[in-house]
C-alpha positions in Angstrom: 7.2 -20.0 2.3 8.5 -22.5 0.3 5.0 -23.3 -1.0 4.8 -19.6 -2.1 7.8 -19.4 -3.9 7.2 -22.8 -5.7 3.7 -21.4 -6.6 5.6 -18.1 -7.9 8.0 -20.1 -10.1 5.2 -22.3 -11.5 2.9 -19.3 -12.3 5.8 -17.4 -14.0 6.6 -20.6 -15.8 3.1 -21.1 -16.9 3.0 -17.6 -18.3 6.1 -18.1 -20.2 5.0 -21.2 -21.6 1.6 -19.8 -22.8 3.2 -16.8 -24.5 5.9 -19.1 -26.1 3.3 -21.3 -27.5 1.1 -18.4 -29.0 4.0 -16.9 -30.6 5.2 -20.4 -32.1 1.7 -21.1 -33.3 1.6 -17.6 -34.9 5.2 -18.1 -36.5 4.1 -21.7 -37.8 0.9 -20.4 -39.5 2.6 -17.1 -41.0 5.4 -19.3 -42.5 2.6 -21.8 -43.8 0.7 -19.0 -45.2 3.8 -17.6 -46.9 4.9 -20.7 -48.4 1.3 -21.4 -49.6 0.8 -18.1 -51.3 4.2 -18.6 -53.1 3.3 -22.1 -54.3 0.1 -20.9 -55.4 1.5 -17.9 -57.1 4.0 -20.2 -59.1 1.5 -22.8 -59.9 -1.8 -21.1 -60.4 -1.1 -17.4 -60.4 -4.0 -16.8 -58.0 -2.0 -15.1 -55.2 -4.5 -12.2 -54.9 -7.4 -14.6 -54.1 -5.3 -16.4 -51.7 -4.0 -13.4 -50.0 -7.5 -11.8 -49.6 -8.6 -15.1 -47.8 -5.4 -15.8 -45.7 -4.6 -12.3 -44.6 -7.8 -11.8 -42.4 -7.2 -15.3 -41.1 -3.8 -14.4 -40.1 -4.9 -11.2 -38.6 -7.7 -13.1 -36.5 -5.1 -15.6 -35.2 -2.7 -12.8 -34.1 -5.5 -11.0 -32.4 -6.2 -14.2 -30.5 -2.8 -14.6 -29.6 -2.3 -11.1 -28.0 -5.7 -11.4 -26.3 -4.4 -14.8 -24.8 -1.3 -13.2 -23.7 -2.8 -10.2 -22.2 -5.3 -12.6 -20.4 -2.4 -14.6 -18.8 -0.6 -11.1 -17.7 -4.0 -10.0 -16.0 -4.2 -13.4 -14.3 -0.7 -13.1 -12.9 -1.4 -9.5 -11.6 -4.1 -10.5 -10.0 -2.1 -12.4 -7.3 1.1 -10.0 -7.8 1.7 -7.5 -4.7 2.0 -4.0 -5.9 4.4 -3.4 -3.3 7.0 -6.1 -3.4 6.3 -7.9 -6.7 5.7 -11.2 -4.8 3.3 -13.9 -6.6 0.8 -15.0 -3.8 -1.5 -17.8 -3.7 -4.9 -17.7 -5.6 -7.0 -17.3 -2.4 -4.7 -15.0 -0.5 -6.1 -11.6 0.6 -2.9 -10.1 2.0 0.6 -10.7 0.9 2.6 -13.3 2.5 5.7 -11.5 2.2 5.0 -7.9 3.3 1.4 -8.1 4.5 -0.1 -5.5 1.9 -3.7 -6.1 0.9 -4.3 -7.6 -2.6 -6.9 -6.5 -4.9 
């Protein structure tokens, strides 16, 4: 039983780390683009050109971050018992806590 609870804590920690990394990267890229656009606006007055290039890049990166987070949540749900919300081992067919058959 200790192994399962350890696995549950590690899985939840992995999910949190993945979500935090995706959001931090998105925030860092957003700040970089805003600073870059402001600098180019002051120096070159070409902000429209750079906005047309970097807004789609920002949208693509945000989309990848959301897909990554959804994939991690789906991975967790595969091992999550629908009855007792216990996170089981990857190869488990039945919940170790309540005995319900897993998907």
